[in-house]
mmCIF file of the C-alpha atoms, coordinates in Angstrom:
data_MODEL
# 
_entry.id   MODEL 
# 
loop_
_atom_site.group_PDB 
_atom_site.id 
_atom_site.type_symbol 
_atom_site.label_atom_id 
_atom_site.label_alt_id 
_atom_site.label_comp_id 
_atom_site.label_asym_id 
_atom_site.label_entity_id 
_atom_site.label_seq_id 
_atom_site.pdbx_PDB_ins_code 
_atom_site.Cartn_x 
_atom_site.Cartn_y 
_atom_site.Cartn_z 
_atom_site.occupancy 
_atom_site.B_iso_or_equiv 
_atom_site.pdbx_formal_charge 
_atom_site.auth_seq_id 
_atom_site.auth_comp_id 
_atom_site.auth_asym_id 
_atom_site.auth_atom_id 
_atom_site.pdbx_PDB_model_num 
ATOM 1  C CA . MET A 1 1  ? 127.480 19.895 36.413 1.00 0.00 ? 1  MET A CA 1 
ATOM 2  C CA . ARG A 1 2  ? 130.900 20.693 37.785 1.00 0.00 ? 2  ARG A CA 1 
ATOM 3  C CA . THR A 1 3  ? 132.016 23.589 39.977 1.00 0.00 ? 3  THR A CA 1 
ATOM 4  C CA . ILE A 1 4  ? 135.492 24.951 39.286 1.00 0.00 ? 4  ILE A CA 1 
ATOM 5  C CA . GLY A 1 5  ? 136.391 27.751 41.665 1.00 0.00 ? 5  GLY A CA 1 
ATOM 6  C CA . ASN A 1 6  ? 133.577 30.299 41.424 1.00 0.00 ? 6  ASN A CA 1 
ATOM 7  C CA . TYR A 1 7  ? 132.274 28.931 38.104 1.00 0.00 ? 7  TYR A CA 1 
ATOM 8  C CA . THR A 1 8  ? 129.736 26.218 37.376 1.00 0.00 ? 8  THR A CA 1 
ATOM 9  C CA . ALA A 1 9  ? 130.302 24.368 34.113 1.00 0.00 ? 9  ALA A CA 1 
ATOM 10 C CA . PHE A 1 10 ? 127.803 22.229 32.209 1.00 0.00 ? 10 PHE A CA 1 
ATOM 11 C CA . PHE A 1 11 ? 129.748 19.568 30.357 1.00 0.00 ? 11 PHE A CA 1 
ATOM 12 C CA . GLY A 1 12 ? 127.566 16.665 29.376 1.00 0.00 ? 12 GLY A CA 1 
ATOM 13 C CA . ALA A 1 13 ? 124.236 15.865 27.796 1.00 0.00 ? 13 ALA A CA 1 
ATOM 14 C CA . ASN A 1 14 ? 122.828 14.880 31.194 1.00 0.00 ? 14 ASN A CA 1 
ATOM 15 C CA . ASP A 1 15 ? 123.156 18.425 32.514 1.00 0.00 ? 15 ASP A CA 1 
ATOM 16 C CA . VAL A 1 16 ? 119.857 20.241 31.975 1.00 0.00 ? 16 VAL A CA 1 
ATOM 17 C CA . LEU A 1 17 ? 121.523 23.538 31.046 1.00 0.00 ? 17 LEU A CA 1 
ATOM 18 C CA . SER A 1 18 ? 123.944 21.928 28.604 1.00 0.00 ? 18 SER A CA 1 
ATOM 19 C CA . ASN A 1 19 ? 123.638 22.723 24.880 1.00 0.00 ? 19 ASN A CA 1 
ATOM 20 C CA . TRP A 1 20 ? 123.662 18.956 24.256 1.00 0.00 ? 20 TRP A CA 1 
ATOM 21 C CA . HIS A 1 21 ? 120.802 18.110 26.638 1.00 0.00 ? 21 HIS A CA 1 
ATOM 22 C CA . PRO A 1 22 ? 118.143 16.264 24.595 1.00 0.00 ? 22 PRO A CA 1 
ATOM 23 C CA . CYS A 1 23 ? 115.191 18.484 23.705 1.00 0.00 ? 23 CYS A CA 1 
ATOM 24 C CA . ARG A 1 24 ? 113.124 18.146 20.550 1.00 0.00 ? 24 ARG A CA 1 
ATOM 25 C CA . PHE A 1 25 ? 111.839 21.312 18.905 1.00 0.00 ? 25 PHE A CA 1 
ATOM 26 C CA . THR A 1 26 ? 111.114 22.745 15.484 1.00 0.00 ? 26 THR A CA 1 
ATOM 27 C CA . TYR A 1 27 ? 112.189 26.177 14.276 1.00 0.00 ? 27 TYR A CA 1 
ATOM 28 C CA . ARG A 1 28 ? 110.976 27.455 10.906 1.00 0.00 ? 28 ARG A CA 1 
ATOM 29 C CA . GLY A 1 29 ? 110.188 23.945 9.705  1.00 0.00 ? 29 GLY A CA 1 
ATOM 30 C CA . VAL A 1 30 ? 113.521 22.386 10.754 1.00 0.00 ? 30 VAL A CA 1 
ATOM 31 C CA . SER A 1 31 ? 113.534 19.853 13.617 1.00 0.00 ? 31 SER A CA 1 
ATOM 32 C CA . PHE A 1 32 ? 116.326 19.737 16.194 1.00 0.00 ? 32 PHE A CA 1 
ATOM 33 C CA . THR A 1 33 ? 117.155 17.354 19.038 1.00 0.00 ? 33 THR A CA 1 
ATOM 34 C CA . CYS A 1 34 ? 119.346 19.729 21.062 1.00 0.00 ? 34 CYS A CA 1 
ATOM 35 C CA . VAL A 1 35 ? 120.216 23.415 21.226 1.00 0.00 ? 35 VAL A CA 1 
ATOM 36 C CA . GLU A 1 36 ? 123.740 22.758 19.927 1.00 0.00 ? 36 GLU A CA 1 
ATOM 37 C CA . GLN A 1 37 ? 122.333 21.567 16.584 1.00 0.00 ? 37 GLN A CA 1 
ATOM 38 C CA . PHE A 1 38 ? 120.216 24.693 16.328 1.00 0.00 ? 38 PHE A CA 1 
ATOM 39 C CA . MET A 1 39 ? 123.168 26.990 17.083 1.00 0.00 ? 39 MET A CA 1 
ATOM 40 C CA . MET A 1 40 ? 125.380 25.316 14.466 1.00 0.00 ? 40 MET A CA 1 
ATOM 41 C CA . VAL A 1 41 ? 122.693 25.606 11.775 1.00 0.00 ? 41 VAL A CA 1 
ATOM 42 C CA . ARG A 1 42 ? 121.959 29.241 12.636 1.00 0.00 ? 42 ARG A CA 1 
ATOM 43 C CA . ARG A 1 43 ? 125.663 30.047 12.534 1.00 0.00 ? 43 ARG A CA 1 
ATOM 44 C CA . GLU A 1 44 ? 125.886 28.714 8.978  1.00 0.00 ? 44 GLU A CA 1 
ATOM 45 C CA . VAL A 1 45 ? 122.811 30.463 7.594  1.00 0.00 ? 45 VAL A CA 1 
ATOM 46 C CA . ALA A 1 46 ? 123.175 33.794 9.396  1.00 0.00 ? 46 ALA A CA 1 
# 
């Protein structure tokens, strides 16, 4: 995490609130290892 002025940014996979933080889950039969993967897939099929 990094604070820039009044903002807190989450840059890397080690930051719990980052889209790249490792987390395994399955949505409608498709497995993901981070939220960023899920968002990219949903963007393409939406």
